[in-house]
KOLMAR-748770 format. One line per 10 residues: their letters; for each residue z, y, x of C-alpha. Coordinates in nm, 3 decimals. Layout:
N
A	Z Y X  ...
% end
This chain:
405
XXXXXXXXXX	6.772 10.487 10.957  6.738 10.578 10.590  7.068 10.712 10.456  7.020 10.749 10.079  7.366 10.905 10.030  7.346 11.152 10.318  7.493 11.483 10.200  7.719 11.314 9.942  8.090 11.376 9.994  8.338 11.114 9.876
XXXXXXXXXX	8.712 11.168 9.842  8.904 10.840 9.848  9.267 10.826 9.736  9.329 10.452 9.743  9.513 10.173 9.922  9.458 9.818 10.042  9.107 9.677 9.997  8.917 9.698 9.666  8.849 10.072 9.628  8.849 10.141 10.007
XXXXXXXXXX	8.581 9.870 10.036  8.366 10.051 9.779  8.408 10.375 9.973  8.316 10.195 10.297  7.990 10.080 10.139  7.908 10.437 10.033  7.982 10.540 10.391  7.748 10.273 10.528  7.481 10.425 10.304  7.530 10.771 10.451
XXXXXXXXXX	7.807 10.939 10.250  8.078 11.147 10.418  8.394 10.961 10.315  8.726 11.143 10.345  9.027 10.918 10.303  9.342 11.088 10.176  9.673 10.929 10.277  10.037 11.030 10.273  10.096 11.199 10.611  10.407 10.996 10.692
XXXXXXXXXX	10.318 10.637 10.609  9.954 10.622 10.506  9.772 10.333 10.345  9.982 10.011 10.371  9.655 9.834 10.452  9.696 9.974 10.804  9.979 9.730 10.868  9.911 9.430 10.645  9.906 9.074 10.777  9.736 8.793 10.584
XXXXXXXXXX	9.617 8.432 10.623  9.809 8.389 10.945  9.646 8.686 11.119  9.905 8.941 11.242  9.871 9.299 11.123  9.742 9.389 11.471  9.583 9.181 11.746  9.538 9.366 12.077  9.580 9.690 11.887  9.322 9.608 11.620
XXXXXXXXXX	9.425 9.592 11.253  9.137 9.385 11.121  9.203 9.431 10.748  9.217 9.806 10.797  8.907 9.825 11.013  8.697 9.610 10.779  8.708 9.857 10.490  8.784 10.192 10.656  8.530 10.203 10.940  8.344 10.531 10.974
XXXXXXXXXX	8.568 10.734 10.744  8.752 11.057 10.816  9.128 11.050 10.752  9.332 11.339 10.613  9.710 11.336 10.568  9.814 11.508 10.244  10.133 11.476 10.040  9.982 11.519 9.695  10.328 11.518 9.531  10.378 11.857 9.698
XXXXXXXXXX	10.229 12.150 9.503  10.051 12.292 9.806  9.938 11.947 9.911  9.796 11.881 9.566  9.604 12.208 9.586  9.452 12.096 9.916  9.336 11.779 9.740  9.192 11.983 9.453  9.001 12.204 9.696  8.856 11.889 9.845
XXXXXXXXXX	8.758 11.779 9.495  8.594 12.117 9.427  8.327 12.044 9.685  8.301 11.668 9.642  8.047 11.451 9.466  8.271 11.148 9.417  8.645 11.097 9.372  8.776 10.740 9.397  9.123 10.606 9.331  9.314 10.290 9.246
XXXXXXXXXX	9.647 10.458 9.170  9.802 10.320 8.854  9.781 10.533 8.538  10.148 10.646 8.544  10.105 10.775 8.901  9.775 10.948 8.814  9.934 11.117 8.514  10.237 11.228 8.716  10.018 11.372 8.992  9.770 11.537 8.756
XXXXXXXXXX	9.466 11.348 8.882  9.353 11.172 8.568  8.977 11.193 8.495  9.026 11.489 8.263  9.215 11.681 8.534  8.956 11.613 8.801  8.649 11.672 8.583  8.801 11.998 8.456  8.817 12.113 8.815  8.469 11.979 8.904
XXXXXXXXXX	8.255 11.887 8.599  7.982 11.736 8.822  8.203 11.490 9.003  8.174 11.113 8.963  8.523 10.970 8.910  8.545 10.610 9.032  8.849 10.435 8.888  8.945 10.093 9.021  9.204 9.885 8.840  9.333 9.531 8.817
XXXXXXXXXX	9.285 9.464 8.445  9.063 9.740 8.304  9.134 10.079 8.143  9.237 9.948 7.799  9.478 9.694 7.654  9.841 9.603 7.708  9.791 9.537 8.081  9.602 9.858 8.163  9.904 9.997 8.352  9.973 9.668 8.532
XXXXXXXXXX	9.893 9.630 8.899  9.733 9.329 9.060  9.558 9.184 9.364  9.243 8.980 9.397  9.434 8.660 9.472  9.607 8.672 9.133  9.372 8.870 8.909  9.014 8.822 9.033  9.079 8.465 9.147  9.342 8.347 8.901
XXXXXXXXXX	9.289 8.512 8.565  8.909 8.477 8.575  8.921 8.096 8.586  8.796 8.071 8.945  9.110 7.916 9.096  9.132 7.632 8.845  8.755 7.591 8.853  8.744 7.503 9.226  9.057 7.287 9.228  9.012 6.909 9.230
XXXXXXXXXX	9.193 6.727 8.952  9.416 6.541 9.199  9.557 6.857 9.356  9.915 6.948 9.263  9.848 7.323 9.281  9.531 7.536 9.243  9.338 7.626 9.557  9.369 7.978 9.693  9.084 8.211 9.785  8.902 8.122 10.109
XXXXXXXXXX	9.033 8.427 10.290  9.182 8.777 10.255  9.001 9.034 10.044  8.754 8.781 9.901  8.768 8.920 9.548  8.836 9.277 9.657  8.514 9.296 9.857  8.303 9.159 9.571  8.465 9.402 9.327  8.417 9.688 9.572
XXXXXXXXXX	8.046 9.612 9.584  8.029 9.645 9.205  8.214 9.979 9.215  7.989 10.118 9.489  7.679 10.024 9.293  7.819 10.177 8.975  7.903 10.501 9.154  7.551 10.518 9.296  7.413 10.473 8.945  7.643 10.746 8.812
XXXXXXXXXX	7.519 10.981 9.085  7.163 10.911 8.970  7.270 10.984 8.612  7.423 11.312 8.727  7.098 11.416 8.892  6.923 11.376 8.557  7.193 11.532 8.335  7.399 11.758 8.561  7.717 11.596 8.429  7.983 11.401 8.609
XXXXXXXXXX	8.096 11.063 8.481  8.393 10.827 8.483  8.316 10.485 8.631  8.551 10.192 8.573  8.548 9.861 8.759  8.836 9.613 8.762  8.925 9.301 8.954  8.934 9.113 8.625  8.590 9.229 8.509  8.434 9.146 8.846
XXXXXXXXXX	8.603 8.805 8.856  8.472 8.728 8.508  8.123 8.843 8.613  8.135 8.602 8.909  8.243 8.326 8.668  7.997 8.436 8.400  7.791 8.117 8.382  8.108 7.911 8.388  8.245 8.117 8.098  7.924 8.067 7.901
XXXXXXXXXX	7.918 7.695 7.987  8.271 7.636 7.862  8.187 7.825 7.544  7.894 7.605 7.447  8.090 7.288 7.526  8.403 7.413 7.352  8.627 7.335 7.651  8.863 7.532 7.875  8.711 7.413 8.204  8.382 7.263 8.314
XXXXXXXXXX	8.400 6.909 8.454  8.486 6.922 8.825  8.203 6.845 9.067  8.307 6.568 9.305  8.118 6.462 9.614  8.092 6.096 9.512  7.992 6.156 9.148  7.765 6.461 9.162  7.494 6.404 8.896  7.221 6.518 9.136
XXXXXXXXXX	7.289 6.360 9.478  7.040 6.604 9.628  7.267 6.899 9.549  7.560 6.782 9.757  7.727 6.822 10.096  7.696 6.558 10.368  7.869 6.510 10.704  7.668 6.466 11.023  7.739 6.231 11.311  7.901 6.514 11.509
XXXXXXXXXX	8.122 6.625 11.216  7.925 6.920 11.086  7.834 6.963 10.722  7.494 7.015 10.562  7.446 7.125 10.201  7.137 7.011 10.016  7.015 7.227 9.729  6.721 7.031 9.586  6.752 7.159 9.229  6.398 7.035 9.159
XXXXXXXXXX	6.496 6.695 9.288  6.185 6.503 9.181  5.968 6.756 9.361  6.146 6.716 9.695  6.265 6.353 9.690  5.938 6.192 9.810  5.896 6.420 10.113  6.262 6.379 10.203  6.235 6.000 10.194  5.925 6.009 10.414
XXXXXXXXXX	6.086 6.245 10.668  6.398 6.029 10.701  6.190 5.708 10.712  6.336 5.557 10.396  6.017 5.462 10.213  6.200 5.179 10.035  6.398 5.439 9.840  6.076 5.559 9.678  6.024 5.222 9.511  6.390 5.155 9.431
XXXXXXXXXX	6.418 5.169 9.050  6.768 5.313 9.084  6.630 5.628 9.246  6.283 5.650 9.094  6.346 5.986 8.926  6.621 6.240 8.861  6.757 6.059 8.557  6.776 5.730 8.745  6.951 5.895 9.039  7.197 6.055 8.796
XXXXXXXXXX	7.285 5.717 8.644  7.314 5.565 8.992  7.453 5.871 9.171  7.742 5.686 9.337  7.505 5.437 9.500  7.261 5.709 9.605  7.537 5.925 9.754  7.678 5.628 9.943  7.338 5.571 10.105  7.297 5.939 10.185
XXXXXXXXXX	7.647 5.954 10.336  7.556 5.669 10.567  7.220 5.826 10.653  7.362 6.167 10.742  7.630 6.007 10.960  7.357 5.855 11.180  7.227 6.186 11.318  7.375 6.496 11.481  7.343 6.845 11.338  7.061 6.935 11.576
XXXXXXXXXX	6.874 6.620 11.479  6.917 6.704 11.111  6.793 7.057 11.168  6.474 6.909 11.309  6.433 6.650 11.032  6.502 6.884 10.742  6.269 7.150 10.880  5.982 6.907 10.820  6.026 6.904 10.442  6.033 7.187 10.186
XXXXXXXXXX	6.358 7.124 10.000  6.636 7.381 10.035  6.927 7.311 10.269  7.171 7.492 10.493  7.454 7.435 10.739  7.812 7.506 10.643  7.973 7.746 10.892  8.325 7.852 10.968  8.373 8.228 10.935  8.434 8.250 11.309
XXXXXXXXXX	8.096 8.092 11.380  7.892 8.343 11.185  7.846 8.598 11.467  7.676 8.326 11.673  7.430 8.222 11.400  7.076 8.321 11.499  6.971 8.435 11.151  7.284 8.645 11.107  7.240 8.798 11.452  6.870 8.877 11.389
XXXXXXXXXX	6.959 9.073 11.074  7.279 9.230 11.215  7.472 9.093 10.920  7.779 9.076 11.147  7.841 9.338 11.415  8.076 9.309 11.712  8.265 9.634 11.763  8.452 9.741 12.075  8.785 9.895 11.986  9.023 10.103 12.195
XXXXXXXXXX	9.192 9.907 12.470  9.101 9.541 12.490  9.042 9.482 12.120  8.717 9.345 11.980  8.639 9.291 11.615  8.352 9.152 11.409  8.269 9.364 11.105  8.027 9.307 10.819  7.811 9.598 10.695  7.728 9.660 10.331
XXXXXXXXXX	7.490 9.388 10.211  7.209 9.621 10.098  6.966 9.766 10.353  6.750 10.076 10.320  6.439 10.146 10.526  6.461 9.793 10.668  6.754 9.896 10.888  7.122 9.812 10.894  7.399 10.070 10.926  7.565 10.075 11.268
XXXXXXXXXX	7.938 10.041 11.216  8.212 10.223 11.400  8.591 10.218 11.404  8.842 10.328 11.142  9.037 10.655 11.180  9.395 10.708 11.283  9.644 10.842 11.030  9.563 11.209 10.968  9.311 11.208 11.254  9.076 11.455 11.084
XXXXXXXXXX	9.323 11.674 10.894  9.262 11.989 11.097  8.886 11.938 11.099  8.855 11.886 10.723  9.093 12.168 10.631  8.894 12.403 10.854  8.583 12.305 10.658  8.771 12.408 10.341  8.840 12.753 10.489  9.201 12.706 10.596
XXXXXXXXXX	9.279 12.892 10.919  9.489 12.737 11.194  9.802 12.934 11.104  9.786 12.817 10.742  9.737 12.456 10.848  10.042 12.478 11.075  10.247 12.629 10.790  10.140 12.346 10.559  10.221 12.091 10.830  10.563 12.244 10.890
XXXXX	10.633 12.206 10.518  10.511 11.844 10.526  10.235 11.918 10.276  9.980 11.789 10.527  10.002 11.590 10.845
% end
């Protein structure tokens, strides 16, 4: 398959999900990603449990595997002088350095952009943060559930007015993965810029900036209305009943997306054998359906409850309006369209473990990257140090001094 980043070496010094996800995408696209971890305890993402899923199931740590597949792992204590020099030698020959360490830690360790670019002026420095590189909260940490989801307006935006507390994200890493996609794309653009100028660049992406980007049209909408939140969209009062979710007879859900409602309404009524709706003055056009949305939705609720999902698939395939079936995340690997495009891949892990992983969303050469497993802690230390020119005796001396592991 086409690997546009083949020959690019990425050094990742990061934990949890956001920046490791960006590095995983670069790896899917062909880059050689070397993950640097402390030799004793590594990335805490190796042992994190979330959303009721234990940190390991049959030996598989799903959060770890999802964003560290295909990488090489090196154990280095960068607080040790010799360990830091190993990192710098890695940086000497790298194209990209990525980190989400907070500014005080970067300053203490001597890995701020100025330090790294002084050592390698052609390197692209990818800096992931919670709140951005400037302002009073630049040194403050965060996670996607509080920063991407909360501070951007998303949490309040999806929460019904009658809920006592805001809704949480739909699952672990939801904001991290979106933000990681933005960082990967920005790093790719900076590499292109380097090819034209010969200069490295600092790239900044934050959870807050990505969350605001995802909420961009909501931000602009509130600004023109002069309000703090857009009116909540409720099932029974949606202004356009043809952009709504309906339940089938067998308790599945179908989402209609007929944005050009007047274009699709006649064909829909014919397909579902409701010709009387075409002459009903309450539903004669989009404005009428908006005024009478509650009545229209009530009729559509009753209609959808008369047929099973399979029957609706057949009916809706006969008209040209947009629609889709709502799936649970665990159903996705059985969906024919997802399977045909390899959008989810089932990976055999060591022992009895199996895991479904999602590749980077962009494809090159009309092919999808084939995913593998994530590395063990320090699994490739000897291999990578040998590539840097360290002989076996030196590696053992460094390991004895706990500089590497």
